[in-house]
N, C-alpha and C positions, 0 to 999 in steps of 0.2 A: 615894545619897551623891554629890555633884557631884566633877568633876575636882579643884578646888580643894581641897575638903575629903578627898579622897584623898592627894593630893600632900602635904597638911599633915599628916595620919595616919602617911604612910609617913616625914616629915622628923622626927616626932616619936619614931618607933619605932628607926628604922636611919637616923636622919641623911641618910636619901635617896640616899647615894652608891652608884655601881654597884658600888665595890669592897667594900662592907660587904655589900651584897646578894650578891656572889658569894662571898665568905667565910661567911656564914651558909646559903648552898645546899650549899657543900662539906661543912660541917659536919653539916647534916641528912644529908648522902648517905652521910657514915662511919659516921653512927648509926645507919644501915637497914643495915649489915653489908657494902656492896658490895666489891667486890675492890678490891686497891691498884690494879691496872692501870685500871680502870673510873673510880676516884676520881683517877687520875694524869690520865685520857684529859678529864674534865671540866675538870680544873685546868688544863692546858695549853691547850684550847681557850678557855675563858673568860679566862686571862689575856691571849692573843693580841686576843680581843676587846676586852678593858678597855685595853688599850695601843693599838688603834686609836680608841678613844672617847677615851682622853686626847690622842691626837694631833689629833683633831678639835675637841678643845673640850667634850666631851659629860661631865658628870660626875653629875648627878642622873638618876634614873630616869626622870621625866617628858620628860628630852630623849630617850630612846633610843627613838626614832621608827621604824617600819617602813621609812622613807625611809633612816634610817642602817644600819640590818641590812640593806637591800640595796644599798648601797652598799660596805660591808663584803665581802658575799660576791662581788661584783663584784671588788674588790680581791684577794681570795683566788684568784680564777681567772687571776691573773698565774702563780702558783707552784703550783696545786694542779690536780688533774683534777677532774672532776664529783663524783665519789665523795669526795674528799678535802673538797670544798666540802659536801657533804651531811652529811660527819660533823661538821663545824663547825656546820651547820645545826641538827642535832639536839641540840648541846650547849647551843646559845643558846636554844633551844626549851624544852628540858626546865627551864633555868634559869627563863627568862622564865614558863612557867607555874608553876614553884613560887612565886616571888615574888606572882603574882596570886592563887594558891590560898591562899598562907600568910598575907597580909595581906588579903585580902577586898577587893580593889580593885575597885570598879564602873568604872571607866573601859575603855575598849575595848582590850583585850591587842594590841599591836603585831605580835606574831608571828603573829594569825590574817591579817594582810594578806600575809604574805609566804610565797609559793609557788613551791617550786623542783623540777626535775624531777631524778630520780636519774641518767637521761642515760646518755651514754656513759662507762665506768668505765675505759677505756684510761690507762694512765698516761704523764704528760709524759715528756718524754726526760731531765730532769734536767738537772746542770750538765755543761757540755761539758768533753771532758778537755783541752781546752786551755786553758781558765779556770782549770782545776785547778792546770795548771803556773802560770799567771800568779799566783795565790794563793800557791802554794809558794814563788816567786821573791821574794814579800816578806818571807819568814820569816828575817830578816836580824838584827832588833834583838828587844827585848825578850824574852818567852817563846819565841823563834824555835825552839828544838829541840822545846820542847812543842806549839807551834802546828802544827810540821809535823808532828811524830808523828800529831796529832789526824787532819788532811785527809789523809795519807796512809792511815790505819787507815781512816778512812770508804771510800774510796775502794778499796781494797785489800781490805776484807772485808764490804761493804756491809752492815755492823749499823746497827740504829736507834740512833736518838741517845741515847733510854733505856738500851739495852745498852751503849753505849760508855763511858757516864759511872758506869754501875755495875761496869765490869771493875775487877778488882783485880790486883795485879802478878803473883799467883801463877797467874791465870787465863791465861797466856800462855806458849807452850812457846818460848822464844827460839830453839831448834835447827831444828824442823821447822814453826814458824810455827801450829800448830794453837791456836786461842782457844776458851777454854770461856765460851759463852753459857749462865750458869746459870738465868736467868728471862726468856726472851723473850717474845713474845706468846703469850697464852694460859698463861703461866707453863711454857712448854716450854723445854727446853735442848735445844743443840744446838753444834757444831762449826762454827767458820768458820776461816779460814786466813789467814795475813800472808805476802806474799813477802819475798825476801831483803832487798831495798831497805828494805822499810819497817821489818822486824825490824832491822837495823842502826840505822835512824835511832831507833828506840825504845830500844835499847842504850845510844845515845849520851845519850838525854835523860837515861836513869834513871842514869847514870855524873853527870850534872850536879846531880841531885837533893842537897839539903840535909839533908831530913829520914832519919829512921832507917827503911830499908826493910824489910818484911816481905811474907811472901806475901799476908796480908790488907790490905796497904796499896792505896789507890787507886792505879789506875795513872794517872791523870790530875789533878792538882791545881791548885790555886790559889797565887798567891804566898803564900798564907798556910799551905801545904802540908795544906789540907781538900780534900775531894772536890770536884773540878768538877762545878756544878749545869747545868741544864738551860738557864739565862738566861746561864750563864757560857760556856756552849758556843757560844750564839746570838751572844754577844756578840764571841767571838773570831772566828766565821765574818764576822760584820758588817764588823769592824775590818779583816780580812786583804783581804774583797772591795773594801772602800773604797780599801784601799792599792794594790789591782791595778786599779783604775779599771774594774770590772765591776759588774754588777747583782747584789746579795745575794741568795745563793741560799737556799732553805729548806733546814732541814736533812736533810730527806728527799729532797733533789735529789741528794746522793752516793748513797744507796741505788741512787736510778735510774739514775745514771751507770755505778755498780758493774754493773747488770743489763744494761747496754746493752752496755757493753765486753766484758763476759765472751761475750756472744752473739755480738758481732762478731769476737773471737779464737776463735769455734770449741766453746765449750762447749756441751755437750747441756743440755737442759732438765731431767733428772731431777737431776743433778749440781746446776745452779743453783738448781733449787726447794729442793733439801735444805741448800745453803750459805745460802740466804735465809730460810729458817724457814718457807715457806710450806704451807699445809696441804693445798692440792691443785695439780697442775700448771697448771689452769685460770688460778691466779692469776698463775704466771709466764708463761704462754703470753701474755699481755696485751703483754708488752715485746718478742714477736716482730714485731708491726706496724713498730715502730720501726726494726728490723733491716731490714724489707723494704722500707721507704721506701728506704735505703743501696742496694737492690740496684737499686730502679725509678730512681733517680737515675743510678747507674752505667749501665743500659742507655740511658738518655737520652743520656749523654755520649758513649757508645762504640757505641751499635747499627749494626750491620753495613749493615743498609739505609740507615736515615738518613744515614750518614757516607760511603758510597759513592755517595749520589747517585742510587741505582737507581730 
């Protein structure tokens, strides 16, 4: 079958659009009984990829070339470490391989030409605490109390984005700051904590809520009082970053910021690992190299021998 015939066949069956094919892939994965977490992983990664393709004007399958995939993965490198890039690559690879198998396409599968290395899995430093402060300073109009509460909660607890939007009002102890994460990564539960300032901000936010509050009501809601979605959370971060005049951080950057700040402030690895819900200490230990950089820079600035001119 020629390339032209293959593309025409795809057009006839699924209209040839990337979004239709992504939706078909997700339905197929759900029918196989994969976990909700795995389905959400595919959904999130492929949504980001689809948004990138929209941005560069790629709509149909035949336009998804190896070159465009490489460009996307390079762009991801600005906000993700090599492990995060590899995760996205795995999702894209699974999707494209499914399309080629499902529709028996004869033309060369573009993912076969894209090779990446797992490489160094050390975490990126995340958003700087100074930039978080700039974003908080913009929370003076609109849903200011909600947005400020969200940003403070992300940095103060280190919860993942999916964990944050899943929180209910009853999951938070507004006296001692305990936050019940009921379905973390691997469907594991754990306790995170909010400090006094964050608890105070959330209480202020809840006082201004107009909907009827119950223990199982969403903690963070939209203007229509429905649970905040992942895309809604990303839009809040994008808008606040733009208003602050800084580069838009990824949602996971707040979790990285939490880890680095906790270590800089003297938190031990065991405690930090439990707060972040890591399965092993080795995952948490990756953040140590960022703090080691602080020590190295400090010595370069104030080293006795160099500064004494010995």
